[in-house]
C-alpha positions in Angstrom: 3.8 -53.0 30.4 6.7 -51.3 28.4 10.4 -51.0 30.5 12.0 -47.4 30.3 15.4 -47.6 30.0 17.0 -45.5 32.3 18.3 -43.4 29.0 14.9 -42.6 27.7 14.3 -42.0 31.2 16.7 -38.4 31.2 15.0 -37.7 28.5 11.5 -38.1 29.2 12.9 -35.6 32.4 14.6 -32.9 30.7 11.4 -32.9 28.5 9.8 -32.0 31.1 11.9 -29.9 33.2 12.2 -27.4 29.9 8.8 -27.0 29.2 7.9 -26.7 33.4 10.9 -24.6 34.5 11.9 -22.9 30.8 13.9 -22.7 28.2 17.0 -24.7 28.2 20.7 -24.4 27.7 21.9 -24.3 23.8 22.7 -28.0 22.8 26.5 -28.2 21.9 27.0 -25.8 18.3 23.2 -24.8 18.6 22.6 -20.7 17.3 20.3 -19.8 19.8 19.1 -15.6 18.3 16.5 -13.2 20.1 13.9 -12.0 17.5 12.3 -9.1 19.3 9.7 -6.8 17.0 8.2 -3.8 18.0 4.6 -4.8 17.4 3.5 -8.2 15.6 -0.1 -6.6 14.8 1.6 -4.5 12.1 1.8 -7.0 8.9 4.9 -5.1 7.7 6.5 -6.3 11.6 4.9 -9.9 10.9 6.7 -10.1 7.9 9.8 -10.0 8.9 8.9 -12.0 11.9 7.3 -14.7 10.0 10.2 -14.1 7.4 13.5 -14.9 9.8 11.7 -17.5 11.7 11.5 -19.9 8.7 14.7 -18.7 7.9 16.4 -19.9 11.0 14.9 -23.0 10.7 16.2 -24.1 7.8 20.3 -23.7 9.1 19.3 -25.1 12.7 18.5 -22.1 14.5 16.6 -22.5 17.7 14.9 -18.3 17.9 13.2 -17.0 20.5 10.4 -15.0 19.2 9.3 -11.6 21.1 6.3 -9.0 20.4 6.5 -6.0 22.0 2.9 -5.2 21.8 4.3 -1.2 21.4 5.8 -0.9 24.9 9.0 0.9 24.9 9.3 -0.4 28.5 8.5 -4.9 27.9 11.0 -4.3 25.0 14.1 -3.3 27.6 12.7 -5.9 29.5 12.8 -8.6 26.4 16.4 -7.3 25.7 17.4 -8.1 29.5 16.4 -11.4 28.9 17.6 -12.2 26.5 20.5 -10.8 27.7 20.4 -13.3 30.5 19.7 -16.4 27.4 23.0 -15.6 26.7 22.1 -15.8 23.4 24.4 -15.7 20.2 22.7 -12.7 18.9 20.4 -10.1 19.0 18.0 -8.7 15.9 15.9 -6.1 16.3 13.1 -5.5 13.9 11.4 -1.3 14.0 12.5 -1.2 17.4 13.9 2.3 18.8 17.3 1.2 19.9 18.0 5.4 21.2 14.5 4.6 23.2 15.7 1.0 24.9 20.3 2.0 24.7 20.5 0.7 28.4 19.4 -2.3 27.3 20.7 -2.8 24.2 24.1 -1.3 26.1 24.3 -3.9 28.0 24.3 -6.6 25.3 27.0 -4.9 23.5 28.8 -4.8 26.4 28.0 -8.5 27.0 29.0 -9.1 23.3 25.6 -10.4 21.9 26.5 -8.6 17.7 22.9 -6.9 17.3 21.1 -6.6 14.1 18.7 -3.9 13.2 15.5 -4.2 10.6 13.6 -1.2 9.5 14.8 0.5 13.2 17.5 3.3 11.8 21.0 3.1 12.8 22.5 3.1 16.8 25.8 3.0 17.7 27.0 -0.4 18.6 24.7 -1.9 16.8 26.4 -4.4 13.5 24.0 -2.7 10.8 19.7 -1.5 10.0 18.9 -3.3 7.2 16.1 -1.2 5.6 14.6 1.4 3.1 15.9 4.8 2.1 12.4 6.7 3.9 13.2 9.7 2.1 13.5 7.9 -0.6 9.2 6.2 0.1 7.9 9.2 1.1 9.3 10.8 -2.3 8.2 8.4 -4.4 4.9 8.6 -2.4 3.8 12.0 -1.8 5.0 12.3 -6.3 2.5 10.1 -7.6 -0.3 11.8 -5.1 0.8 15.2 -6.1 1.4 14.6 -10.3 -2.2 12.2 -9.5 -4.1 14.8 -8.7 -2.9 17.1 -10.8 -1.3 19.8 -9.2 -4.3 20.6 -7.2 -7.0 19.1 -5.4 -8.4 18.5 -0.7 -6.1 15.6 0.9 -6.3 13.9 4.1 -2.9 12.5 5.8 -2.7 9.6 8.5 1.3 9.6 10.4 3.2 8.2 12.0 5.4 9.4 13.4 7.0 7.1 16.9 8.6 5.1 14.2 11.5 6.6 12.1 11.5 5.0 9.0 7.4 6.6 8.7 8.2 9.9 10.1 11.1 10.2 7.3 8.2 10.0 4.7 6.6 12.2 6.6 8.7 15.3 6.2 8.9 14.3 2.7 5.8 15.0 2.2 5.5 18.6 3.5 8.6 19.7 0.5 6.7 17.8 -1.9 3.3 19.6 -0.9 5.2 23.6 -0.6 6.0 23.0 -4.8 2.2 22.6 -4.6 0.7 24.8 -3.4 -3.1 24.0 -5.2 -3.2 21.5 -2.9 -5.0 21.9 0.1 -4.6 19.6 3.3 -7.7 19.7 4.9 -6.6 17.1 8.5 -4.4 15.3 9.5 -3.9 13.0 12.1 -0.8 11.5 13.9 -1.0 7.3 14.7 -0.6 6.7 18.8 2.1 3.1 19.0 -0.9 1.4 20.3 -2.8 -1.9 19.6 -5.7 -0.5 18.6 -4.8 1.3 16.2 -6.3 0.4 13.5 -8.9 0.6 15.6 -8.3 4.8 16.6 -7.4 5.0 13.0 -10.7 4.0 11.4 -12.4 6.6 14.7 -10.7 9.6 13.5 -11.2 9.1 9.4 -15.2 8.4 10.1 -14.9 12.3 11.7 -12.9 13.3 8.8 -15.6 11.8 6.5 -18.3 13.3 7.4 -16.0 16.4 8.2 -15.3 16.4 4.8 -17.4 14.6 2.6 -16.5 15.2 -1.1 -14.6 17.5 -0.1 -11.7 14.5 0.1 -10.0 14.0 -2.8 -6.5 11.5 -1.6 -6.0 10.0 1.5 -1.7 9.8 2.7 -0.8 6.9 4.5 2.4 6.3 6.8 1.7 2.7 6.2 -0.8 0.1 3.8 -2.8 -0.5 6.7 -3.5 2.6 7.4 -5.0 2.5 3.7 -7.0 -0.1 4.5 -8.9 1.9 6.9 -8.9 4.7 5.2 -9.7 2.9 1.8 -13.1 0.7 3.9 -13.9 3.9 5.5 -14.5 6.2 2.5 -16.5 3.1 0.6 -19.2 2.5 3.4 -19.4 6.3 3.8 -19.2 8.1 0.4 -20.3 5.2 -2.3 -19.7 5.3 -5.5 -16.6 8.5 -4.8 -13.1 7.5 -6.6 -11.0 8.7 -3.8 -7.1 8.1 -4.0 -5.6 6.7 -1.6 -1.2 6.4 -1.6 1.1 4.2 1.0 3.8 1.8 1.9 5.0 -1.2 2.4 3.1 -3.3 -0.3 1.4 -6.0 0.9 -0.2 -8.9 -0.7 -3.7 -7.0 0.8 -2.5 -4.0 -0.7 -2.4 -4.6 -3.7 -5.3 -7.3 -3.6 -6.9 -4.4 -2.4 -5.0 -1.8 -5.5 -6.8 -3.9 -8.4 -9.3 -4.1 -6.6 -10.1 -0.3 -6.9 -10.3 0.2 -3.0 -6.1 1.7 -2.7 -4.2 3.2 -5.7 -0.7 3.3 -4.8 2.6 1.6 -2.9 5.3 1.6 -2.4 6.4 -1.8 -2.2 9.4 -3.0 0.8 10.6 -6.2 0.4 10.3 -7.4 4.2 11.4 -11.1 3.8 14.9 -9.6 1.7 15.4 -7.3 4.9 14.9 -10.8 7.5 16.8 -12.7 5.5 20.0 -10.1 5.1 19.9 -9.6 9.1 20.1 -13.8 9.4 22.8 -14.1 6.5 24.3 -11.2 8.4 24.0 -13.0 11.3 25.3 -16.4 10.3 28.4 -15.0 9.5 29.0 -13.0 12.5 28.4 -16.4 14.8 29.2 -19.3 12.4 31.0 -17.6 10.4 32.9 -16.4 13.5 33.8 -13.1 10.5 34.2 -9.4 12.3 31.0 -7.2 11.5 33.4 -4.9 8.6 34.0 -8.7 7.2 30.2 -9.6 6.9 28.2 -7.0 6.2 30.9 -5.5 3.5 31.1 -2.2 6.2 27.8 -1.0 5.9 26.3 -0.2 8.6 23.2 0.6 6.9 22.2 -1.9 3.8 19.4 -0.1 2.0 16.4 -2.3 0.2 15.2 -0.9 -3.6 11.5 0.1 -3.2 9.8 0.3 -6.3 5.8 1.5 -6.9 2.9 -0.1 -7.8 0.1 0.9 -8.9 -2.7 -0.9 -11.2 -1.2 -0.5 -14.5 2.3 -3.2 -12.8 0.4 -5.1 -9.9 2.9 -8.0 -9.3 1.6 -11.3 -10.6 0.8 -12.2 -7.0 -1.3 -9.1 -6.9 -3.9 -9.5 -9.8 
C-alpha cells in the first residue's frame, strides 16, 4: 500500500474538516465575497448571480451565493452569517436593504463594504447599480399606449414589493392619465413567493374567463409575468392577438417575441450590472480604493435599457 506523507495527511484532514464542519478560513490574500439575492426563482436574479459568480471565479475569488427565497427574515440572517464569516465585501441583488437595515448596519459597522444591484440606494452602501426604472416604465407604457392607438382594454400585472417594478407601475399610471380611451379591466399584484408564477397564472386565468376577447393588451412588471400571460392567452383565446409588454430582456423573452407570443420588452443588462459590481468590489478590496474612487463619486450607477420588439430583436433572440 502506498504510504501517505504527513504533509498529504494534513491536507486531507483539512479538506475533511472543511466538508464536515463548514467554511474554512480564507487563504492568505484570498478575496471572499458574499452575494445575496432575494429570489433565484426570478430569472433576472439568476442572471445577475450567474454572471457575478463567473466573473468572481475568473478573478480567483471565493464567493458565497445565497438565495433568500423571497424571505426578508432569511435575507437578514444571511447578512448576519456573512458578517460572522468576515467576508471582504457583500453584494445584494434585487434586495430590500431598508427592511434588513439592522443586519446591514452591522456589516457597515464592521467596515465591510456593501454594493447593491437594482435594490434602491440605502444610506451607507457603496452604490446601487440599476436601471432608471422610471424610464423603463415610460418606455413600456408609452409603447403599449401608442401601439393600441390610444384606445383599448388592458390587464395590469404589477409587482409592488420591488422598488424598481413599483416605479414602472407608477409611470404606467401617469401615462394612462393621458389616454382616456384605454381602460384597465383588472389588476393583479404579484406576491414575492416561490409560487409567484403559479399565482399569476391563476389570476390571469380568472381574468381571461371574465373578460375573454375584451382583453387587448397586458402590461407586466417583468418578463416572466409576460410568459404566464402569453401562455394563458394562447390556451384560452386561441388565435386572438393580444399585446404583451414587459421588462428584463431575457433570452426566453426574445424567443417569444420572435414567435409572436409576446410583443415587446425593455431589456435590462443584468450581466453588465454584475460585472460593474465585481469591478467595484475589486477596486475596494484589492485596489484599496475609497468608495468615491471606485464609483467616481456616484451613489447610483445607471445602465442603458433599450426597448426591443419584433422589428429590432438582437441576433441572439432570432
